[in-house]
RODO-2510 file (C-alpha; in nm, 4 decimals, decimal comma):
residues 217
     n   res          X          Y          Z
     1     m     5,2993    19,7013    -1,0078
     2     s     5,5379    19,4403    -0,8670
     3     d     5,3419    19,2050    -0,6451
     4     k     5,4458    18,8659    -0,5140
     5     i     5,1515    18,6267    -0,4933
     6     h     5,1708    18,3731    -0,2098
     7     k     5,0075    18,0393    -0,2861
     8     y     4,8669    17,7905    -0,0356
     9     e     4,7796    17,4597    -0,1980
    10     g     4,5307    17,2129    -0,0560
    11     k     4,3993    16,8929    -0,2053
    12     d     4,0952    17,0613    -0,3634
    13     i     4,1812    17,4310    -0,3915
    14     i     4,4734    17,6747    -0,4121
    15     v     4,4447    18,0005    -0,2171
    16     e     4,6326    18,2949    -0,3706
    17     y     4,7201    18,5918    -0,1497
    18     s     4,8570    18,9357    -0,2331
    19     l     5,0057    19,1037     0,0744
    20     k     5,0299    19,4375    -0,1090
    21     r     4,6563    19,4504    -0,1755
    22     c     4,5465    19,3389     0,1700
    23     i     4,4061    19,6119     0,3965
    24     h     4,3013    19,3680     0,6705
    25     a     3,9282    19,3912     0,6137
    26     a     3,9315    19,0494     0,7890
    27     e     3,6374    18,9038     0,5970
    28     c     3,8431    18,5863     0,5615
    29     v     3,9336    18,5579     0,9300
    30     k     3,5760    18,6260     1,0409
    31     g     3,4323    18,3957     0,7771
    32     l     3,6570    18,0921     0,8245
    33     p     3,8888    18,1255     1,1267
    34     t     3,9829    17,7589     1,0955
    35     v     4,1356    17,8320     0,7545
    36     f     4,2650    18,1867     0,8043
    37     d     4,4565    18,2277     1,1300
    38     p     4,7112    18,5144     1,1439
    39     n     4,8656    18,3605     1,4553
    40     k     4,9744    18,0472     1,2713
    41     k     5,2447    17,9774     1,0123
    42     p     5,1428    17,9291     0,7438
    43     w     4,8401    18,1410     0,8210
    44     v     4,6244    17,9727     0,5540
    45     d     4,5193    17,6061     0,5741
    46     p     4,3107    17,5307     0,2615
    47     d     4,2195    17,1820     0,3853
    48     a     4,0519    17,3098     0,7026
    49     a     3,7224    17,3662     0,5194
    50     g     3,5374    17,2457     0,2120
    51     a     3,6389    17,3997    -0,1184
    52     d     3,2921    17,5444    -0,1851
    53     e     3,2760    17,7096     0,1573
    54     l     3,6299    17,8422     0,1235
    55     a     3,5664    17,9833    -0,2241
    56     a     3,2559    18,1646    -0,1001
    57     v     3,4486    18,3330     0,1808
    58     i     3,7358    18,4321    -0,0490
    59     e     3,4856    18,6014    -0,2806
    60     r     3,3899    18,8273     0,0117
    61     c     3,7404    18,9777     0,0213
    62     p     3,6716    19,3370    -0,0897
    63     t     4,0214    19,4170    -0,2154
    64     g     4,1003    19,1177    -0,4357
    65     a     4,3926    19,0296    -0,2092
    66     l     4,2523    18,6760    -0,2011
    67     h     4,1701    18,4621    -0,5025
    68     y     4,1516    18,0891    -0,5614
    69     k     4,1981    17,8134    -0,8158
    70     r     3,9904    17,4989    -0,7934
    71     l     4,1661    17,1623    -0,8251
    72     d     3,8533    16,9534    -0,7843
    73     g     3,6675    17,0650    -1,0948
    74     g     3,4590    17,3139    -0,9001
    75     a     3,3455    17,6411    -1,0520
    76     a     3,5809    17,9354    -1,0817
    77     e     3,4771    18,2755    -0,9515
    78     a     3,2066    18,4142    -1,1768
    79     t     3,2317    18,7646    -1,3161
    80     p     2,9533    18,9707    -1,1539
    81     t     2,6779    19,0831    -1,3886
    82     k     2,6527    19,4183    -1,2090
    83     n     2,9343    19,6726    -1,1769
    84     v     2,9428    19,8709    -0,8542
    85     i     3,1842    20,1268    -0,7120
    86     r     3,1096    20,1915    -0,3454
    87     i     3,2556    20,4951    -0,1731
    88     g     3,4082    20,3909     0,1583
    89     e     3,3550    20,6262     0,4522
    90     d     3,6930    20,7828     0,5356
    91     d     3,8703    20,5310     0,3135
    92     c     3,8851    20,3935    -0,0418
    93     l     3,6747    20,3098    -0,3462
    94     y     3,5526    19,9495    -0,3419
    95     l     3,5004    19,7923    -0,6841
    96     h     3,2898    19,4833    -0,7515
    97     g     3,2190    19,3804    -1,1077
    98     d     3,3915    19,3367    -1,4415
    99     f     3,6796    19,5854    -1,4249
   100     e     3,9903    19,6496    -1,6304
   101     i     4,2348    19,8889    -1,4607
   102     v     4,4830    20,0534    -1,6950
   103     m     4,7962    20,1951    -1,5338
   104     q     5,1037    20,3535    -1,6875
   105     d     5,3023    20,0298    -1,6763
   106     d     5,0474    19,7552    -1,6263
   107     t     4,6890    19,6473    -1,6815
   108     i     4,4901    19,4189    -1,4542
   109     n     4,1480    19,2606    -1,4821
   110     d     3,9706    19,1806    -1,1587
   111     t     3,6286    19,1526    -0,9992
   112     r     3,7245    19,2946    -0,6577
   113     v     3,9546    19,5918    -0,6012
   114     a     4,0084    19,8668    -0,3427
   115     l     4,1443    20,1857    -0,5001
   116     c     4,3042    20,4729    -0,3093
   117     r     4,1072    20,7971    -0,3092
   118     c     4,2926    20,9877    -0,0351
   119     g     4,6057    21,0396    -0,2479
   120     l     4,8354    20,9038     0,0239
   121     s     4,8814    20,5367    -0,0648
   122     k     5,2363    20,4139    -0,1193
   123     n     5,0913    20,1384    -0,3366
   124     k     4,8921    20,3480    -0,5850
   125     p     4,6468    20,2958    -0,7365
   126     f     4,5545    20,0488    -0,4621
   127     c     4,4599    20,1336    -0,1058
   128     d     4,7199    20,0524     0,1625
   129     n     4,5388    20,2042     0,4631
   130     s     4,7390    20,5279     0,4418
   131     h     4,4085    20,7108     0,4871
   132     q     4,4242    20,6079     0,8530
   133     k     4,7638    20,7624     0,9260
   134     g     4,6793    21,0631     0,7123
   135     e     4,3486    21,1061     0,8966
   136     f     4,1576    21,1315     0,5692
   137     k     3,7969    21,2211     0,6391
   138     d     3,5050    21,1962     0,3991
   139     v     3,1610    21,0610     0,4803
   140     g     3,1297    20,8931     0,1417
   141     a     2,8458    21,1009     0,0032
   142     l     2,7696    21,1415    -0,3668
   143     g     2,8729    21,4857    -0,4827
   144     t     2,7151    21,6698    -0,7717
   145     t     2,7386    21,4321    -1,0640
   146     g     3,0576    21,4943    -1,2584
   147     a     2,9946    21,2200    -1,5096
   148     a     2,7665    21,1205    -1,7935
   149     n     2,4774    20,9655    -1,6022
   150     d     2,3102    20,8244    -1,9112
   151     a     2,3735    20,4589    -1,8299
   152     t     2,0538    20,2588    -1,7900
   153     e     2,2256    19,9457    -1,6614
   154     s     2,5499    19,8620    -1,4848
   155     s     2,6612    19,5564    -1,6774
   156     g     2,9397    19,4731    -1,9208
   157     p     3,3113    19,5460    -1,8876
   158     v     3,4285    19,8740    -1,7366
   159     t     3,7689    20,0277    -1,8086
   160     l     3,9263    20,2511    -1,5457
   161     t     4,2295    20,4431    -1,6701
   162     l     4,4635    20,6016    -1,4169
   163     a     4,5534    20,9412    -1,5583
   164     e     4,9103    21,0414    -1,4774
   165     n     4,8980    21,2902    -1,1885
   166     g     4,5231    21,2968    -1,2354
   167     p     4,1913    21,1206    -1,1801
   168     i     4,0448    20,7789    -1,2515
   169     l     3,8755    20,7906    -1,5914
   170     i     3,5647    20,5739    -1,6315
   171     k     3,4549    20,4103    -1,9551
   172     g     3,1665    20,1670    -1,9205
   173     d     2,8393    20,1355    -1,7339
   174     v     2,8743    20,1311    -1,3565
   175     e     2,6677    20,2133    -1,0496
   176     i     2,8384    20,4414    -0,7960
   177     q     2,7019    20,4085    -0,4434
   178     n     2,7442    20,6271    -0,1384
   179     a     2,8950    20,4763     0,1755
   180     a     2,5571    20,3992     0,3290
   181     g     2,4420    20,2207     0,0139
   182     n     2,1117    20,4092     0,0064
   183     e     2,1951    20,6493    -0,2788
   184     s     2,3498    20,5770    -0,6159
   185     v     2,4030    20,7088    -0,9658
   186     h     2,4565    20,5168    -1,2902
   187     v     2,7306    20,6522    -1,5137
   188     s     2,8894    20,5544    -1,8440
   189     k     3,1907    20,7833    -1,8319
   190     g     3,3434    21,0353    -1,5974
   191     a     3,6377    21,1088    -1,3695
   192     l     3,6808    21,0044    -1,0074
   193     c     3,9027    21,1902    -0,7630
   194     r     4,2082    21,0077    -0,6348
   195     c     4,4043    21,3000    -0,4883
   196     g     4,1727    21,3421    -0,1899
   197     a     4,1257    21,7162    -0,2434
   198     s     3,8133    21,7382    -0,4590
   199     q     3,5230    21,9322    -0,3126
   200     n     3,2897    21,7218    -0,5265
   201     k     3,3903    21,3726    -0,4114
   202     p     3,3885    21,1103    -0,5427
   203     f     3,4129    21,3035    -0,8689
   204     c     3,7158    21,5005    -0,9841
   205     d     3,6926    21,8811    -0,9786
   206     g     4,0474    21,9553    -1,0991
   207     a     4,1894    21,9955    -0,7479
   208     h     4,4787    21,7601    -0,8324
   209     k     4,6305    22,0422    -1,0385
   210     d     4,6000    22,2937    -0,7565
   211     i     4,7728    22,0709    -0,4987
   212     g     5,0394    21,9325    -0,7332
   213     f     4,9214    21,5731    -0,6990
   214     e     5,1691    21,3199    -0,8389
   215     a     5,0906    20,9637    -0,9310
   216     t     5,2414    20,7716    -1,2193
   217     s     5,0313    20,4617    -1,1513
***
């Protein structure tokens, strides 16, 4: 995935921003409007807040579009001890944890990612808000478990492999939550739908074959 990272350097911290992974969740703007102001150029002013406060707000970005590097000796972002995939209502899969995402032509490691599950993104495997134009609808419930739910914890690294023209393959212990956050299942392996057609969302039911879903990344 070709992705230009914009960097905004302050005296204590560098803010890194990926436009392609941003879906305008606006956690940054709501959290620190003095730093993140879309009406200004540049829109990020790293010196308008303390480095600790700024780092904390950046870590609330659900897509990983924002990251940071400390210049003052402060702590880097810690890898979460718990792996969670939350199903977004009418939108994407939100990842928070220790994830490796294996694509056909690239591999990334990140703690915060938003993956497309409607099948419409032009920036697969990442969400680009195409679910809005495509009027994708799904309440974000947990379907009948289509995975090995023998995990007792949700820690350690998780590998997600993007099958060509197929689902997201899970290897590693992770907790999958419904959109409301009041139901969950722990799994160690399985397959998540990313074509948008499964009748057992978020799990794959083979519908990608029926609809001719195509995705090389």
